[in-house]
Every structure is written in C-alpha cells, then in structure tokens.
N, C-alpha and C positions, 0 to 999 in steps of 0.2 A: 559184169564192172563191181564189184566186191564194195565196203565202204570203203576203203583206203585208196579206193582212185580215187575219192571225192576232200582227203587232205591236200589241201595246198602243196604243190612241189618244195617254196620253201621251207616246208616243213619235215617235206620226208629226206630232204636232203643233207640236213643235220646232221651232223656230228655229233653225240650224243660229249658229253665234259669225263675225261674219265679223272674222279679222286686218288689219293695214295692209295695202294696200294696193304690191304688192312693185314696188320698182324695173322690174325685167323685165318683170312687165305692162304699166305705163304706157309704157317703151318699146314697146313689137307693140304698141298701144293707138293712140299716137298719131306712132309715129316718130322721137322726139325721140332724141339721141347720148345713151347710159347716164354720161357722164360730168357734163352738161351735168343731173343731174336728181339732188335731194337729198329725201333720205326721212324725217321729220320727221312720220311718225303712229304709231312703235309703241315706241316710248318708249327706244330702244333709247342705249346707251353710242356718245357722237361718240369720243369715244379711243380707242373697238374693244376688243381684249380684255386685259388684265394681261400681260403680260408673260412673267410667274413662268410664269403659266395657259400662257401658248400656247407654251413651252418643254417642259413636262411633258407636254401633250396628245401635242406632235411629239414625243416619245421615246415617248407610249405605243401609238402609228401602229401598230411593230416586232407588237406584243403583242395586237392585236386579234383573231387566231383564237380567240385565247382568250374565254372566258364571263370580265365582271367579277367582282369579290369580292363576291356577293351580301349580304353586309351591312355595306359601305359601311365594314371597322374603319378604315381612318387615318384615311378624314374625319369620321367619326364622335369619335373619338377627339381632331380637332383640334379638334371642334366644341364637347366636354368641354370642354376647357381652357379654351377662348375664353370660355366663357358660365357654367363654375365647375359644369356640373349632368352628371350617369350619362349615360352612353351608353345607357342603358335609356331615357335622357327624349327620344332623335331618332331621329325619323321626316325618311326621306333618300325621297326623288320627282323623279320625270320634273319637274322645275321646281315650284316653290312649285303650280299648277294641281294637282301629282297629289296633294298632300298634300290641300287640300281638298278632294277629289275622295276619298282615303281618309275621312278625316274624315266625309263624308253617306253613302259607302256602309257604313260603320260600326253610324250612327247611326239616321238618315231606314229608311222602309218607307212602303206606302202607308196614310193617314190620319196621319203626323209632322208636323206643319210645318217649316216653317227660318223663320226672318225677315234681313231683311239692309234695308239703304237704298233708299230711290230714287235714283236716280242713283251707286246701288253699281257693282263691276265685275260687267260679265254673267254673269262663272262663276259666280256665283253663283246665280243663279236660274233656270241651265242645268241643272246637278248637282243641282238637285233636283227637276228638272220629270225628268230620266235615269230618277231612279227611282222616278217616280211620288209621291212624297211633296207637301202643299202650301206653294208659297214664298207668305210675306208681306210684300208690298213700303210699309216705313214710311214717311209722305211724308219729303220733306230740310223741314234747314230751314238755311238757306242755305246751300243746295245743298251742308250735310255732315247728320251725321249727329246724327237727336234722340236722345237717346242717352235719355232719359224713356219716349218715346212709342216706341221701341223696347221698354220695360221693361214699358211699358203693356200692348203688343201679347203680349205672353208666354200660353200660354195653358196650363193640361195636357198637349195633345199636344206645344205645343212639345218641339225636341230639338237644335236648333242653333241661332246668332243669330251670324250675319258680322260684324265690323265689322271694315272697312279705315281706317288711318290710318299716313300719308295715306292717303286715296281716291285711285284711279282711278276718271273720268275728270277731279273735279271739282277735284282737289287740295287739300282741305281736312282739316285737322287734328282729331282729336279729345286733351284737353286730358289731360296724364294723369289730371289731380284729376275730372276726369270719366267717365276708363274707370276709373279707382279705384272710383270712388260706383257704378257699374256694376254692375261686382263685386260686390261686396261686397252691393248689393238684390238680384240674380238668384239665383234657385233653380239650387241643388245639381249638381240632376238636368238641367240644360239647360247645353249646351258653348255653352262663346269659342268662338269663332274669332275671333285678331284676327291681320291678316295688317298684315304691317308691309313687303311686298315694294319701298317706300322710305326702308326706313331707316334707310339711309347718306347720303343728302340734306338729311339737317336737321339745319339746323342747332344748334351746340352747345347752343341756349339754351334747342331747343324736345328734349331724344332724354331720355330717361328709362329709367332700368331696367328694361323689363319683367319681364325672365326673371325677375327676384327675385319678382317677383310668382307664380311656380308654384310658390314651394313656400305663400302662404296658399291660391289655390286651384285645387285639384286639378281643377277644371274648365272652367279656361283652355288654349289649344291656340295655342301663339305660330305662326304662318308666315314666313318670309324665302327671300330668293334673289337666287342669281346670276348670272343673269340681268339685272339692271340696274343696280345700279357696280360689281360687278366682272368688266360683259362678257362672257357668256361666254351668254346668249340663245340662242346656237343648238344646243347642247350640253342642254339642258336640264336645270339640276341645280338642288331646293332641297331644304328643309327645314325640319320642325316641330319646337315645342316641348314638352310633355307633362306630364301625370304619369305616371309609370313602364306603373302601373294601364292608365292613357287608349294610351299609346304601343304597350307590347305587344299590346293587339285591334288597332292600326288597322296596325302589319303582318303581323297576322295575316292581311287583305284583302290588304297589299300583292302587287301583282304579283312573282315573278322575277326576279331582272335589272331595275327597274325605270330601275337609272342605269342607264346605259354605263359602261364605263370609260378612256373617255376622258373625259367630263364628272366622275368619278371625281379622276380625278388634275388636270386643271382646274382644280376645284372646290379643291385638298387643296389647292393651289400659291396659288392665289388667294388661298384666307385667310389667307398670309401678305404679301402685296402689300399692305401697309397705306400706302405709296407715292403706289403708281395709280390707290387710291378717294378719299386726301386730294384728286391732282390733278382725278378726279371730279366730286369737291364742289365745291374750288375752281372749275372749269373753269363748274360750273352757277350761280355763283351771278351768276358776272359776266354768263350767258348769263339767267340767271333776268331780274340789271338789264337788261339789254342792251333784252330783248323787252316787259318791259312799259312801260320810258321809249318804246318805239316806238311799239308799243301804244296810250299816254296820247297822245301826239304823233299819233296818227289816227284818237281821238277813238271810237278802241274804247273799250267794254265786258268788263273780263275778271276772271276768278276767281281771287284770291291763291293760289300756288299754292307745297306745301310738297313739291314731288316732280323733278319735273325734267325737266314739260311746266305750258304751261298753257291753262288751255281758256275761250277770246274767243268774243262777241256781234258777231254779224252782224246792225245793227239794220237793220229792215221788218220785213218776211213770210218767210217759210220758202223762201220761191225764191231770194232776194237770197242767201241761206246755200248752196244751192243753184252758183248763178250765180258765187259768193267762190268754193268749191270748187272746180268745173270750168278757171276762169280760172287759179286758182293750180296746176291742173296742166297743164294746158296751156302755162304757164311752167316747167314743173317743176319745181312742191316739189309735196310731198304730203304731205298735213296728216292727221285722224282727223276726218269729220262724226261726231254724236253724237246724230243722231234714234234709237238703237238706244236710245240712256240719256235718253228723253224727256224730251233738250238739245234739239230743233230747231232751231233759232236759234245754235248754239255749233258751237263746230270748235275740236278741239286739239290742240295744235304745241307737240313733244317740244324743248326745250331742245339746239341743235346746236355747233358751231364757229364761234367770233366770225364767217368769215363767212360758213354756213351761216344765223344768225340774219340777218345784212345781207340775204341773196339772199330768204328771208323776208318780211323786214317791207316792203324793194323792192316783193316778188310781189304783195304784198296791197295797199301803195296804191295798184297800178296797176289791180286787180283792184276795190275799192273808188270807181277812177273810172271804173270800165265803168259800173255804175253808175246816173249819175250822167246 
C-alpha cells in the first residue's frame, strides 16, 4: 500500500472543478496572437476593475510584508452600514466560494445530506463530496430551481440546501415570492444558503431586499461576491450575511487571514464605487440585448438570463456542440462548454464589450456554417 491508498474513496472520486480556459493557454495551444483572443468564459467584468478599488490596491502594495487584518474590521463595518446589520452577522471569504465552503464544513459530515438543483453551480456538489456527505441533485424545472421539489427532497439527514439566484450557468431567477414561500416551509434546523453572486446585475424590477429576511429566518445565509460587478475576481473577496450565532460558528472554521490585504483594500474601496457598478450594469443590459438579438437571428435557442452571461443550445447531437466550441477557439473566442452541468448541448457566453459581443456572434455564425 502507499499513502494514496489511505485517502478516503470520496476524495479520490472527486472530479476537479474546471475553470474557463485562460487566454494564455489558448495562445500556447493554437499559436494565436494574444491581442486577438477574447475570453467570454468566466463571467468576468469586461470593464475591468473599479478605479477606486484599483487605486486602493496599488496603495496597499507597500504594506504586503504585513499580515492583513484577520477580522476584516473596516470592510465589515462598511458592509454593516450598507445592509443595516451587525458586524457580527458578516463572514468574509476568499471569494464567495470560500464562504460556501465554510457553511459546508460547519454543518456537513459523512451521513449528512445537502440539496441543490440540477444545472446549479458545480461547486456545491464538490464541497459536499469533499466532506464525505451525500449530495442530492433535484431535477431542474425549465433549467431553473424547482423549489417545491427541493423542499420535498429534504429528509431528517438534510443539513443544507443551496439555492443560486440568479443561477450559474443557466441564468434563471427564483422569484422573491417563491423564495419566501420556501423559507417559510423549510425546517429551521436546515440551513438555506442563498447564493447571490450576480445580484448586482438584476434589473430593478427583479431586485428584492433579501437581507431583511435574516431577521425572520435564522437558518438563512446570503452569499455575495466582489468578483463580478465590482471586477475583483483576481483578488478573491466574498462575504456571507447570517444570524450572529451562525456567523460565529462559520468564523470558527475560517482559516486565519483568509482574505488578503490587497483584496480587503480593493473591496472596501469598490463598495463605495456605485458609479462603476452602474456602468457595469448598464453595459451588461445592453450586451444582453445585443447577444439575445444576435442568437435569435442565427436561429439559436437560448435560456433567458438574469446574470452577466447567456447559455445557448447548439442543435443536433453533442458532437455539434464540441465542433462549434472548437471552431470558436480557433477563431480566438473562448466560451464555456456545459457538459459538466448535464447540459452537453449548451455553451455559455459571458456578456462582453460591444465589440467582443460582435466578434463572438460573427465567429458563431462562421462556426455554425461549418456544420452544414
């Protein structure tokens, strides 16, 4: 026997998360000019980073020899002011993925179960599997969360339910009414994790003050991130909002200094840059219309989205989807295949700048022509 034979089977069975292909990797593989490649695979902000955040991070570089503030005092204070909650209700993470992991490690163990939707964010099942707990994937309804079915799937062994709204990669949204109905019916000994990573991209008519629900539901955690609308994906800062008792337990399993000093400074400044977020929102709405219109003209079926991306279907068998993706890559356009999400006929494209959206649509038209 060797060391690896002692690793639990549930660890050895994990299929690692596959992020979107980096531009540098495509350049190496196909010998393309880097300046000609666009990456629309990872739902990053095409505007870049909040200028206020960028300036704050540059200023912080002079102090990187020092450990960061392990409590994240200033960022927590700013989030407390914004959401009118106590700082003892806030958990900071190395991206919102880290906060999701803290919730899982706090409650799950072998024999426990966690529930999530089919086609939901792949990280949920990975977190559950890493702990040796059982994941229950509830069939989706119209590519979105079937909340009544998820409620029916709860058993005495269920400890966590993950809900993404908007959901990645489908872009579907659970209404406030449906979420409230779910929360009112779920047992209070089951933790509900409401993942709102794309919250800032929601149209005004679809926005709701979900933070106010924390007063009524002590078994609710809301997770959000600075990676998307604020353009801080590279420095990894996310946060969770929860009942003080839940936040306290999550902070007990949190690694010391899990958010670096550059990220803390950037997030604190970004939180004040409402103008940048508004620009990102406006660009996203225009880009969504541009891509939806372009996909319709190409006769492509797509899933209406509330995020900063659209998932579209390639007609025919799975081979066609792979061919279209490979053609896009040869043309310097990186999108996201969704086979790992049980959507082998779909590709997901991030909303980019107007010129990037146009290049994608032109390249997609060329790729579809190659199938004929």
